[in-house]
Backbone as numpy.savetxt, mean C-alpha at the origin, in Angstrom:
# Nx Ny Nz CAx CAy CAz Cx Cy Cz
10.20 -52.94 72.21 9.42 -51.77 72.21 10.26 -50.51 72.21
11.42 -50.64 72.75 12.30 -49.50 72.80 12.74 -49.07 71.42
12.81 -50.02 70.47 13.20 -49.70 69.09 12.14 -48.92 68.38
10.88 -49.22 68.71 9.78 -48.49 68.05 9.74 -47.06 68.47
9.98 -46.80 69.71 9.97 -45.43 70.22 11.09 -44.65 69.59
12.23 -45.28 69.38 13.35 -44.59 68.75 13.03 -44.29 67.30
12.32 -45.20 66.65 11.96 -44.97 65.24 10.98 -43.83 65.12
10.05 -43.73 66.06 9.05 -42.65 66.02 9.67 -41.30 66.31
10.72 -41.29 67.12 11.34 -40.01 67.42 12.14 -39.51 66.23
12.69 -40.44 65.41 13.41 -40.02 64.21 12.47 -39.46 63.15
11.30 -40.03 63.01 10.32 -39.56 62.04 9.42 -38.55 62.68
8.78 -37.79 61.91 7.89 -36.75 62.42 6.47 -37.21 62.31
5.62 -36.68 63.18 4.19 -36.99 63.08 3.64 -36.46 61.76
4.21 -35.37 61.27 3.78 -34.79 59.99 4.11 -35.75 58.84
5.33 -36.33 58.87 5.70 -37.29 57.84 4.79 -38.50 57.87
4.45 -38.93 59.10 3.57 -40.08 59.24 2.20 -39.76 58.67
1.70 -38.57 58.90 0.38 -38.17 58.39 0.39 -38.11 56.87
1.52 -37.79 56.27 1.63 -37.71 54.81 1.96 -39.06 54.20
2.17 -40.06 55.00 2.49 -41.38 54.50 3.97 -41.54 54.24
4.78 -40.64 54.78 6.23 -40.69 54.59 6.94 -40.97 55.94
6.28 -41.65 56.82 6.80 -41.89 58.16 8.11 -42.65 58.15
8.38 -43.46 57.16 9.61 -44.25 57.14 10.75 -43.51 56.43
10.52 -42.28 55.98 11.55 -41.51 55.27 12.58 -41.00 56.25
13.82 -41.18 55.90 14.91 -40.75 56.76 15.10 -39.24 56.60
15.25 -38.53 57.69 15.40 -37.09 57.70 16.67 -36.66 56.96
17.69 -37.41 56.98 18.95 -37.11 56.29 18.77 -37.12 54.78
18.00 -38.13 54.30 17.73 -38.20 52.86 16.91 -37.00 52.43
15.93 -36.62 53.25 15.09 -35.46 52.94 15.93 -34.18 52.86
16.83 -34.02 53.77 17.71 -32.84 53.76 18.60 -32.85 52.54
19.12 -34.02 52.18 19.96 -34.15 50.99 19.18 -33.79 49.73
17.95 -34.28 49.62 17.11 -33.97 48.45 16.84 -32.47 48.39
16.53 -31.88 49.55 16.25 -30.44 49.58 17.50 -29.65 49.23
18.67 -30.09 49.67 19.92 -29.42 49.34 20.18 -29.48 47.84
19.94 -30.64 47.23 20.11 -30.77 45.77 19.12 -29.86 45.03
17.90 -29.77 45.52 16.90 -28.88 44.88 17.32 -27.42 45.02
17.87 -27.04 46.16 18.34 -25.67 46.35 19.48 -25.37 45.39
20.40 -26.31 45.23 21.52 -26.12 44.30 20.98 -25.98 42.87
20.02 -26.83 42.48 19.44 -26.75 41.13 18.74 -25.41 40.92
18.01 -24.96 41.93 17.33 -23.66 41.83 18.35 -22.52 41.76
19.43 -22.64 42.53 20.48 -21.63 42.50 21.09 -21.56 41.10
21.37 -22.70 40.48 21.92 -22.73 39.12 20.93 -22.11 38.14
19.63 -22.44 38.27 18.61 -21.89 37.38 18.53 -20.36 37.51
18.62 -19.88 38.76 18.60 -18.42 39.00 19.82 -17.77 38.36
20.99 -18.40 38.49 22.20 -17.84 37.89 22.09 -17.79 36.36
21.54 -18.85 35.78 21.35 -18.86 34.32 20.40 -17.74 33.90
19.33 -17.55 34.66 18.36 -16.49 34.32 18.97 -15.11 34.49
19.78 -14.92 35.52 20.45 -13.63 35.72 21.39 -13.37 34.55
22.12 -14.41 34.12 23.03 -14.27 32.98 22.25 -13.89 31.71
21.14 -14.58 31.48 20.31 -14.27 30.31 19.75 -12.86 30.38
19.34 -12.44 31.58 18.79 -11.09 31.74 19.86 -10.05 31.46
21.10 -10.27 31.92 22.19 -9.33 31.65 22.45 -9.23 30.15
22.47 -10.39 29.47 22.69 -10.39 28.02 21.56 -9.66 27.30
20.34 -9.91 27.73 19.18 -9.25 27.12 19.23 -7.75 27.38
19.62 -7.36 28.58 19.73 -5.94 28.92 20.81 -5.29 28.07
21.94 -5.98 27.90 23.03 -5.46 27.07 22.57 -5.29 25.62
21.87 -6.29 25.09 21.37 -6.21 23.72 20.32 -5.11 23.58
19.47 -4.95 24.61 18.45 -3.90 24.59 19.10 -2.52 24.58
20.12 -2.33 25.40 20.82 -1.04 25.45 21.47 -0.74 24.11
22.10 -1.73 23.51 22.73 -1.54 22.20 21.67 -1.25 21.14
20.53 -1.94 21.22 19.44 -1.74 20.27 18.86 -0.33 20.38
18.78 0.17 21.60 18.19 1.48 21.82 19.14 2.61 21.43
20.40 2.31 21.22 21.34 3.34 20.81 21.44 3.36 19.30
21.11 4.50 18.69 21.19 4.63 17.25 22.49 5.30 16.86
22.53 5.82 15.66 23.70 6.54 15.19 23.86 7.80 16.04
25.07 8.06 16.40 25.40 9.25 17.19 24.56 9.30 18.46
24.36 8.16 19.09 23.63 8.02 20.35 22.18 8.47 20.26
21.61 8.47 19.07 20.19 8.80 18.93 19.40 7.56 19.34
18.46 7.72 20.22 17.73 6.56 20.72 16.73 6.06 19.69
16.37 4.82 19.85 15.39 4.21 18.96 14.04 4.91 19.10
13.76 5.37 20.30 12.50 6.09 20.52 12.45 7.35 19.66
13.56 8.07 19.58 13.63 9.27 18.73 13.46 8.90 17.26
14.06 7.78 16.87 13.92 7.33 15.49 12.47 6.97 15.18
11.80 6.28 16.10 10.39 5.95 15.91 9.54 7.21 15.82
9.81 8.17 16.66 9.05 9.43 16.62 9.23 10.11 15.27
10.45 10.10 14.76 10.72 10.67 13.43 9.99 9.91 12.34
9.99 8.59 12.46 9.28 7.77 11.47 7.78 8.03 11.50
7.22 8.17 12.69 5.79 8.46 12.81 5.46 9.82 12.18
6.35 10.80 12.38 6.14 12.10 11.74 6.21 11.97 10.23
7.17 11.19 9.74 7.29 10.98 8.29 6.04 10.31 7.73
5.54 9.30 8.44 4.33 8.60 7.98 3.15 9.56 7.94
3.01 10.39 8.97 1.91 11.37 8.99 2.03 12.34 7.83
3.25 12.80 7.56 3.48 13.73 6.44 3.17 13.04 5.11
3.61 11.79 4.98 3.37 11.06 3.74 1.87 10.80 3.52
1.14 10.52 4.59 -0.31 10.34 4.47 -0.97 11.62 3.99
-0.54 12.74 4.55 -1.10 14.03 4.16 -0.78 14.32 2.69
0.47 14.09 2.31 0.87 14.32 0.92 0.14 13.36 -0.02
-0.01 12.12 0.41 -0.70 11.13 -0.41 -2.14 11.54 -0.66
-2.79 12.07 0.36 -4.17 12.53 0.21 -4.22 13.71 -0.76
-3.26 14.62 -0.65 -3.20 15.76 -1.57 -2.96 15.27 -3.00
-2.06 14.29 -3.15 -1.80 13.75 -4.49 -3.04 13.06 -5.06
-3.75 12.34 -4.21 -4.98 11.67 -4.66 -6.00 12.70 -5.13
-6.11 13.81 -4.40 -7.03 14.87 -4.83 -6.57 15.48 -6.16
-5.26 15.68 -6.30 -4.73 16.21 -7.56 -5.00 15.25 -8.72
-4.83 13.96 -8.47 -5.08 12.97 -9.52 -6.55 12.95 -9.90
-7.44 13.03 -8.90 -8.88 13.10 -9.20 -9.20 14.32 -10.05
-8.59 15.46 -9.71 -8.81 16.68 -10.47 -8.30 16.52 -11.90
-7.13 15.90 -12.05 -6.59 15.67 -13.40 -7.51 14.76 -14.21
-8.02 13.70 -13.60 -8.93 12.82 -14.31 -10.20 13.55 -14.73
-10.71 14.39 -13.83 -11.92 15.16 -14.15 -11.65 16.10 -15.32
-10.51 16.77 -15.28 -10.16 17.69 -16.38 -9.87 16.91 -17.67
-9.28 15.74 -17.53 -8.92 14.96 -18.70 -10.16 14.50 -19.47
-11.25 14.26 -18.75 -12.48 13.82 -19.43 -12.95 14.83 -20.46
-12.76 16.12 -20.16 -13.25 17.16 -21.07 -12.15 17.68 -21.98
-10.94 17.16 -21.86 -9.86 17.58 -22.75 -10.06 16.93 -24.11
-9.78 17.69 -25.15 -9.88 17.13 -26.50 -8.72 16.15 -26.67
-9.07 14.89 -26.93 -8.06 13.85 -26.92 -8.14 12.88 -28.08
-9.23 12.94 -28.84 -9.37 12.02 -29.97 -9.45 12.85 -31.25
-8.78 12.36 -32.26 -8.80 13.08 -33.55 -8.90 12.08 -34.69
-9.64 12.48 -35.69 -9.74 11.69 -36.91 -9.80 12.64 -38.09
-9.08 12.32 -39.16 -9.05 13.20 -40.33 -9.31 12.39 -41.59
-10.06 13.01 -42.49 -10.32 12.42 -43.81 -9.99 13.48 -44.85
-9.05 13.14 -45.73 -8.71 14.05 -46.84 -9.49 13.60 -48.08
-9.94 14.58 -48.86 -10.73 14.23 -50.05 -10.67 15.36 -51.07
-11.13 15.05 -52.28 -11.28 16.06 -53.33 -12.73 16.52 -53.31
-12.94 17.82 -52.99 -14.30 18.35 -52.94 -14.88 18.50 -54.34
-14.06 18.80 -55.31 -14.50 18.99 -56.69 -13.65 18.13 -57.59
-14.27 17.60 -58.60 -13.57 16.66 -59.50 -12.41 17.32 -60.23
-12.57 18.61 -60.59 -11.52 19.27 -61.37 -10.27 19.57 -60.53
-10.41 19.58 -59.19 -9.27 19.82 -58.31 -8.67 18.46 -57.95
-7.41 18.36 -57.85 -6.76 17.11 -57.47 -5.95 17.29 -56.20
-5.36 16.23 -55.73 -4.45 16.30 -54.60 -5.08 16.21 -53.23
-6.36 15.95 -53.17 -7.07 15.83 -51.90 -6.71 16.99 -50.95
-7.00 18.20 -51.39 -6.70 19.40 -50.62 -7.79 19.74 -49.59
-8.97 19.17 -49.73 -10.04 19.38 -48.76 -9.92 18.33 -47.65
-10.45 18.66 -46.47 -10.38 17.68 -45.37 -11.50 17.93 -44.38
-11.80 16.87 -43.61 -12.69 16.94 -42.45 -11.89 16.44 -41.26
-11.83 17.25 -40.22 -11.06 16.91 -39.02 -12.01 16.89 -37.83
-12.16 15.73 -37.21 -13.00 15.61 -36.01 -12.08 15.56 -34.79
-12.40 16.38 -33.78 -11.64 16.41 -32.53 -12.66 16.26 -31.40
-12.48 15.19 -30.57 -13.46 14.84 -29.54 -12.78 14.63 -28.18
-13.60 14.72 -27.13 -13.11 14.41 -25.78 -13.51 12.98 -25.42
-13.37 12.62 -24.16 -13.67 11.26 -23.71 -15.14 10.89 -23.90
-16.02 11.88 -23.84 -17.46 11.65 -23.97 -17.93 11.83 -25.41
-16.99 11.90 -26.34 -17.27 12.11 -27.77 -17.96 13.44 -28.02
-17.64 14.43 -27.21 -18.07 15.81 -27.44 -16.92 16.55 -28.08
-17.21 17.45 -28.99 -16.16 18.23 -29.64 -16.69 18.92 -30.88
-15.91 18.84 -31.96 -16.32 19.52 -33.19 -15.70 18.83 -34.40
-16.28 19.15 -35.57 -15.71 18.74 -36.86 -15.35 20.02 -37.59
-14.10 20.10 -38.01 -13.63 21.22 -38.82 -13.57 20.71 -40.26
-14.30 21.38 -41.12 -14.33 20.98 -42.52 -13.72 22.10 -43.33
-12.74 21.78 -44.16 -12.10 22.75 -45.02 -12.26 22.28 -46.46
-12.94 23.12 -47.26 -13.21 22.77 -48.65 -12.35 23.66 -49.53
-11.53 23.02 -50.33 -10.63 23.76 -51.22 -11.21 23.71 -52.64
-11.35 24.90 -53.24 -11.83 24.99 -54.63 -10.91 25.91 -55.41
-11.19 26.06 -56.66 -10.37 26.94 -57.49 -10.60 28.40 -57.11
-11.72 28.70 -56.48 -12.03 30.08 -56.07 -11.46 30.41 -54.69
-11.03 29.42 -53.92 -10.51 29.69 -52.59 -10.72 28.49 -51.66
-10.51 28.75 -50.41 -10.64 27.71 -49.40 -11.67 28.18 -48.37
-12.62 27.35 -48.08 -13.69 27.70 -47.14 -13.67 26.71 -45.98
-13.76 27.22 -44.78 -13.74 26.37 -43.59 -14.98 26.63 -42.75
-15.49 25.58 -42.13 -16.61 25.71 -41.21 -16.53 24.58 -40.19
-17.21 24.79 -39.07 -17.21 23.78 -38.00 -18.63 23.38 -37.66
-18.74 22.19 -37.10 -20.02 21.69 -36.60 -19.76 21.11 -35.21
-20.65 21.44 -34.27 -20.53 20.96 -32.90 -21.00 19.50 -32.82
-20.25 18.68 -32.07 -20.56 17.27 -31.88 -20.83 17.04 -30.39
-21.94 16.36 -30.08 -22.30 15.99 -28.70 -22.58 14.49 -28.67
-21.78 13.76 -27.89 -21.98 12.32 -27.78 -21.80 11.61 -29.11
-20.96 12.15 -29.96 -20.71 11.54 -31.27 -21.75 11.88 -32.32
-22.73 12.70 -31.97 -23.80 13.06 -32.90 -23.78 14.57 -33.15
-24.40 14.97 -34.28 -24.47 16.37 -34.65 -25.92 16.75 -34.93
-26.29 17.99 -34.56 -27.66 18.47 -34.80 -27.94 18.72 -36.28
-26.90 19.00 -37.05 -27.07 19.26 -38.49 -26.59 18.04 -39.28
-26.97 18.03 -40.52 -26.56 16.92 -41.39 -25.05 16.93 -41.57
-24.50 15.73 -41.62 -23.07 15.56 -41.82 -22.80 14.96 -43.18
-21.69 15.39 -43.78 -21.29 14.77 -45.04 -20.68 13.40 -44.74
-20.49 12.62 -45.76 -19.88 11.29 -45.60 -18.47 11.42 -45.03
-17.70 12.42 -45.46 -16.35 12.63 -44.97 -16.35 13.03 -43.49
-17.32 13.87 -43.10 -17.42 14.28 -41.70 -17.78 13.09 -40.80
-18.72 12.24 -41.25 -19.08 11.05 -40.48 -17.87 10.12 -40.35
-17.11 9.97 -41.43 -15.92 9.11 -41.40 -14.86 9.68 -40.46
-14.68 11.00 -40.45 -13.71 11.63 -39.54 -14.13 11.39 -38.08
-15.44 11.49 -37.78 -15.93 11.23 -36.41 -15.70 9.78 -36.05
-15.99 8.86 -36.96 -15.79 7.43 -36.70 -14.31 7.15 -36.40
-13.43 7.71 -37.20 -11.99 7.51 -36.96 -11.55 8.07 -35.61
-12.09 9.22 -35.25 -11.74 9.81 -33.96 -12.22 8.92 -32.81
-13.43 8.42 -32.91 -14.00 7.59 -31.84 -13.24 6.26 -31.71
-12.77 5.74 -32.82 -12.05 4.46 -32.81 -10.55 4.64 -32.61
-10.09 5.88 -32.57 -8.68 6.14 -32.36 -7.82 5.84 -33.57
-8.37 6.00 -34.75 -7.61 5.73 -35.99 -7.18 7.01 -36.65
């Protein structure tokens, strides 16, 4: 019975309650010492990593001539804001150019012909000049032995309010087709 009492004094009531009553206190201390050493090594590794990260962060934050990265970002944000403003202005300018371009005379078609049989060399012509919406005019120049006569006819949507000659219709067709 004396051996049992000695065994109970070596173990703790707490160990017995946890089902570890037969665990030797020396082994427990050894295990805890090994865990402390492992934790100490892990802490040292983390401290080393943190120092390296801090060193890299400091180097990263230093720009040319000791300009910080924060200053560079602020400059970049200002540049982006300026570029957005300029881009919007350019977009407005482009829209204005497209609007103006629609009404700019941009299509032309010409037909040369002999107005009179006795005249040669196709000195007469019909010239159609139109915009994007086929609005514009036809300039007709008739050359005869008595002189040269020119007149214009207004064109709206590729059509004319007055009668057109065959040469004038052909000049409009060429202008509309880009020939």
